[in-house]
C-alpha positions in Angstrom: -0.1 -0.5 0.1 1.0 3.5 -1.1 1.0 7.1 0.8 1.8 10.1 -0.8 4.1 12.7 0.2 5.0 16.1 -1.6 8.3 14.1 -3.0 7.0 11.1 -3.9 4.8 7.7 -3.2 5.6 6.3 -0.3 5.9 2.3 -0.1 5.3 1.3 3.9 7.0 -1.8 3.2 10.6 -0.6 1.7 10.6 2.6 3.2 11.6 4.0 -0.3 9.9 6.5 -2.5 8.9 6.4 -6.2 8.4 9.3 -8.5 4.7 10.4 -9.3 3.3 9.0 -12.0 4.6 5.6 -11.6 2.0 4.1 -9.9 -0.8 6.6 -11.2 -0.4 7.0 -14.5 -3.7 7.7 -15.9 -4.7 8.9 -19.8 -8.1 11.8 -19.7 -9.9 14.0 -22.5 -12.3 16.6 -21.5 -15.8 14.9 -21.9 -19.0 15.7 -23.4 -19.8 17.1 -19.7 -17.0 19.6 -19.6 -15.0 17.6 -16.9 -12.1 14.6 -17.7 -12.9 11.1 -18.0 -10.7 8.8 -16.7 -9.1 6.4 -19.9 -7.2 4.1 -17.5 -7.4 2.9 -13.6 -4.0 1.6 -12.5 -4.2 -1.5 -9.3 -2.5 0.4 -6.8 -4.9 1.8 -4.5 -3.8 6.0 -2.4 -4.5 5.4 1.0 -3.8 8.9 2.0 -2.4 12.3 0.7 0.2 14.5 2.6 0.5 17.5 0.2 2.6 20.5 1.6 -1.2 22.4 2.0 -3.0 23.9 5.1 -5.0 20.2 5.4 -8.8 21.1 6.4 -10.2 17.3 7.0 -9.3 14.0 6.8 -12.1 11.8 6.4 -13.0 8.2 5.9 -12.6 8.5 2.4 -11.5 12.6 1.2 -8.2 14.5 2.5 -9.5 18.3 1.8 -7.1 20.7 1.6 -7.5 24.2 2.3 -6.8 26.7 -0.9 -7.9 29.9 0.7 -11.1 30.5 -1.2 -11.6 27.4 -2.4 -10.9 23.6 -1.0 -9.2 20.6 -3.0 -11.2 17.4 -2.3 -9.5 14.2 -3.0 -11.0 11.0 -2.9 -8.5 8.1 -1.8 -9.2 4.8 -2.2 -10.1 4.4 1.5 -12.9 2.1 2.7 -14.2 1.5 6.0 -16.6 -0.8 7.6 -18.1 -0.4 11.4 -17.3 3.0 11.5 -13.3 1.4 11.0 -10.8 2.4 8.4 -9.8 -1.0 6.9 -5.6 -1.0 6.1 -6.9 -2.1 2.8 -8.2 -0.2 0.2 -10.4 -0.9 -3.0 -8.8 -0.2 -6.4 -10.4 2.6 -8.6 -12.4 3.4 -5.7 -11.7 6.9 -4.8 -11.8 7.7 -9.1 -15.5 6.2 -9.0 -16.6 8.4 -6.5 -15.5 11.4 -8.2 -16.1 10.4 -11.2 -19.5 9.5 -10.4 -20.1 12.6 -8.4 -19.4 14.7 -11.5 -21.8 12.9 -13.3 -24.6 13.5 -11.0 -23.7 17.1 -10.3 -24.6 17.8 -14.3 -27.3 15.4 -14.1 -28.7 17.4 -11.3 -27.7 21.1 -12.8 -31.6 22.0 -13.7 -32.7 21.1 -9.8 -29.5 22.6 -7.6 -26.7 24.5 -8.1 -23.7 22.4 -6.4 -20.2 23.7 -4.7 -18.1 22.5 -7.7 -15.7 24.4 -10.1 -14.1 22.3 -12.1 -12.5 19.2 -12.1 -9.7 19.9 -14.6 -6.9 20.0 -13.0 -5.9 22.0 -16.0 -8.0 25.0 -14.3 -6.7 24.2 -10.9 -4.3 26.7 -9.3 -1.2 26.3 -10.9 1.1 25.2 -7.8 -1.0 21.6 -8.2 0.4 21.0 -11.4 3.2 19.1 -10.2 0.7 16.5 -8.4 -1.3 16.0 -12.0 -0.8 12.5 -11.6 -2.1 11.9 -8.1 -5.5 13.9 -8.3 -6.4 14.1 -11.7 -9.6 11.9 -12.1 -10.1 11.6 -8.2 -10.5 15.2 -7.3 -12.6 18.4 -7.4 -12.1 22.0 -6.3 -15.1 23.1 -5.0 -16.6 26.7 -3.4 -16.4 26.7 0.3 -19.9 26.5 2.0 -21.4 26.8 5.2 -22.3 23.4 5.4 -25.8 22.8 7.2 -25.6 20.3 9.9 -28.0 17.6 9.5 -27.7 14.5 6.7 -30.8 14.8 4.6 -32.0 11.2 3.5 -34.2 10.0 1.0 -36.0 6.3 1.5 -37.6 4.8 -1.5 -37.6 1.1 0.4 -37.4 -0.5 3.7 -33.5 -1.2 4.6 -31.0 -0.7 6.8 -31.3 1.4 10.1 -34.7 2.0 8.5 -35.9 -1.4 8.2 -34.0 -2.1 12.4 -36.9 0.8 13.6 -39.7 -0.2 11.5 -39.0 -3.8 12.9 -39.5 -2.4 16.0 -41.7 0.4 15.7 -43.5 0.5 12.7 -42.0 3.6 12.0 -38.8 4.9 9.7 -37.9 8.3 12.0 -40.9 8.3 13.9 -42.9 8.3 10.2 -45.7 5.8 10.6 -45.8 3.4 7.7 -48.1 0.4 6.5 -48.3 -2.9 8.7 -46.8 -5.8 7.4 -43.8 -4.5 4.8 -40.5 -6.7 4.3 -37.1 -5.8 4.4 -36.4 -4.2 0.6 -40.2 -3.2 0.5 -41.0 -0.3 -1.7 -42.6 2.1 0.5 -46.3 3.4 -1.0 -43.7 7.2 -1.3 -40.3 8.7 -1.0 -39.8 9.8 2.7 -37.6 11.9 4.0 -35.6 10.6 7.0 -32.3 13.3 8.5 -29.9 12.2 10.8 -27.6 14.1 12.7 -24.2 14.5 11.2 -21.7 12.2 13.8 -18.3 13.5 13.9 -17.3 9.8 15.1 -19.6 6.8 15.3 -22.8 6.6 13.2 -24.9 9.4 12.4 -28.5 8.9 14.3 -32.2 9.6 13.1 -33.9 12.1 13.7 -37.6 12.9 13.1 -38.6 15.6 11.2 -39.4 17.9 13.9 -35.9 17.7 15.5 -34.6 19.5 12.3 -37.6 22.2 12.2 -36.7 22.7 15.9 -32.4 23.3 14.9 -33.1 25.0 11.9 -36.6 26.6 11.5 -39.9 25.2 10.3 -38.5 27.1 6.3 -35.7 25.9 6.0 -36.0 22.5 7.0 -39.3 22.5 4.9 -36.8 23.5 1.8 -34.5 20.5 3.1 -37.2 17.7 3.0 -38.3 19.2 -1.2 -34.7 19.1 -2.4 -33.9 16.0 -0.8 -36.9 14.1 -2.1 -36.6 16.3 -5.5 -32.8 14.8 -6.0 -34.0 11.6 -5.0 -36.9 11.3 -7.1 -34.7 12.2 -10.6 -31.9 10.5 -9.3 -34.5 7.2 -8.6 -36.4 7.3 -12.2 -33.1 7.7 -14.2 -31.4 4.9 -12.1 -34.1 2.8 -13.1 -34.1 2.9 -16.5 -30.6 2.1 -16.3 -31.5 -1.0 -14.3 -30.7 0.0 -11.1 -32.8 0.7 -8.2 -31.7 3.5 -5.8 -33.2 2.7 -2.6 -32.0 5.7 -0.4 -29.1 8.0 -0.3 -27.6 10.7 2.3 -27.4 14.0 0.8 -25.4 17.1 2.3 -26.0 20.6 1.6 -24.3 24.1 2.3 -24.8 27.8 1.7 -22.9 29.9 -0.5 -23.4 33.7 -0.9 -27.1 32.6 0.8 -28.2 30.3 -1.9 -28.6 26.6 -0.7 -26.5 24.2 -2.9 -26.2 20.4 -2.7 -22.1 19.8 -1.6 -20.1 16.9 -0.1 -20.1 13.7 -2.5 -23.7 12.8 -4.0 -25.6 9.6 -5.4 -22.6 7.5 -5.0 -22.5 3.9 -4.0 -20.8 5.3 -0.7 -23.8 7.6 0.1 -26.0 5.3 -1.5 -27.8 2.0 -1.2 -28.0 0.7 -4.9 -29.5 -2.5 -6.2 -29.8 -4.2 -9.2 -33.3 -3.9 -10.8 -32.9 -7.7 -11.9 -32.2 -9.8 -9.0 -34.7 -7.5 -6.7 -36.6 -9.8 -4.5 -38.2 -8.0 -1.3 -38.2 -10.0 2.0 -34.7 -9.8 2.9 -31.4 -8.4 1.6 -30.6 -7.4 -1.8 -27.4 -7.5 -3.9 -26.2 -4.3 -4.0 -23.4 -1.9 -5.5 -21.8 -0.8 -2.3 -19.2 -2.2 0.6 -22.2 -4.5 2.0 -20.3 -7.1 0.2 -17.0 -6.3 2.7 -19.4 -5.8 5.9 -20.4 -9.3 5.2 -17.2 -10.4 4.9 -15.9 -9.1 7.9 -18.6 -10.2 9.8 -17.5 -13.7 9.9 -14.7 -13.0 11.4 -13.5 -12.7 14.9 -13.1 -9.3 15.0 -14.3 -7.3 17.8 -15.0 -3.5 14.9 -12.4 -2.0 16.9 -9.2 -0.9 15.4 -7.1 -2.0 14.0 -9.4 -3.4 11.7 -8.3 -6.7 9.5 -6.9 -7.0 5.9 -9.1 -7.9 3.8 -8.3 -11.0 1.0 -7.4 -10.2 -2.7 -10.5 -11.3 -3.5 -12.6 -9.6 -1.2 -10.7 -6.7 -2.4 -11.1 -7.0 -6.4 -15.0 -8.4 -6.1 -15.4 -5.1 -3.9 -13.8 -2.8 -6.8 -15.5 -4.7 -9.4 -19.0 -3.5 -7.7 -18.3 -0.3 -7.8 -17.1 0.1 -11.2 -19.9 -1.7 -12.4 -22.1 0.6 -10.7 -20.7 3.3 -12.4 -20.8 1.8 -15.8 -24.2 1.1 -15.5 -25.3 4.2 -14.4 -23.8 6.5 -16.2 -22.4 4.6 -19.7 -19.2 5.0 -19.7 -16.0 3.0 -18.2 -12.8 4.1 -16.5 -11.4 3.6 -19.5 -13.6 6.0 -21.3 -15.6 4.1 -23.7 -19.4 5.0 -24.0 -21.9 2.5 -22.9 
């Protein structure tokens, strides 16, 4: 596994540094949507970066650098499960998350503006050009936003924590649902189920009245309506591509008084995607996300505390393939740049 410093890519095992580009060579072209599309994705993984720039935050996946008036988002290949970042990375994951977010930002441009400025490295500040081979395809230059401190979740199907609450109370985020629903059932109508933002651990589902008390009724209502509108458009499109968008988590912020879509959007890390052709309510679904990793970890004698175990190569490859399939089926593209 490799990390990145201002000098090069460090090999943790051999304690040597390799020049940029040797392990992260990519070819790009400017696609029809105006951003770079990836022609190839090498198998080495990027676990973290250590650029000589002010590091604003290092999340479960993204390293965010403060460039003054803007932020540089870099999506690594890290993967987490049970609130632990695993020692194994997933090849191509960071590039897929970035490219999928770019696709959806463009798709939703008539519904809501986003924080995205550009993902074309040629338009980044010149001081970033020396790291082009590292950041191209996995980074975005974005506007700084005053973030809304609520996760905005839309659910069209009963799954995950929603299914757990429904079994116990017959509700999801205090919203009553019809009796007799099964795990994976489609809901009568999509519902807005917000959650608190947790700095560590799991987000906590909260009722709408909590958001209204926290942010005011008008903003809470706007967030609900916008979240459901985004979910409705995306779910309809995804179904045309043979994929069910069961639920998704969105984040919003304010830029110069305007509410905008921020962070990532509609990726397999923030959404639950199921193939429509294998959908069978009444139990867990085949999914295009990291559930495959969670299922594997559940078979181990591990207390779900750091350090997390290393994933076998077959689990890593299968997970990478799931991310690639979700990207190609939804966008009609592949990381090799071909159209579908």
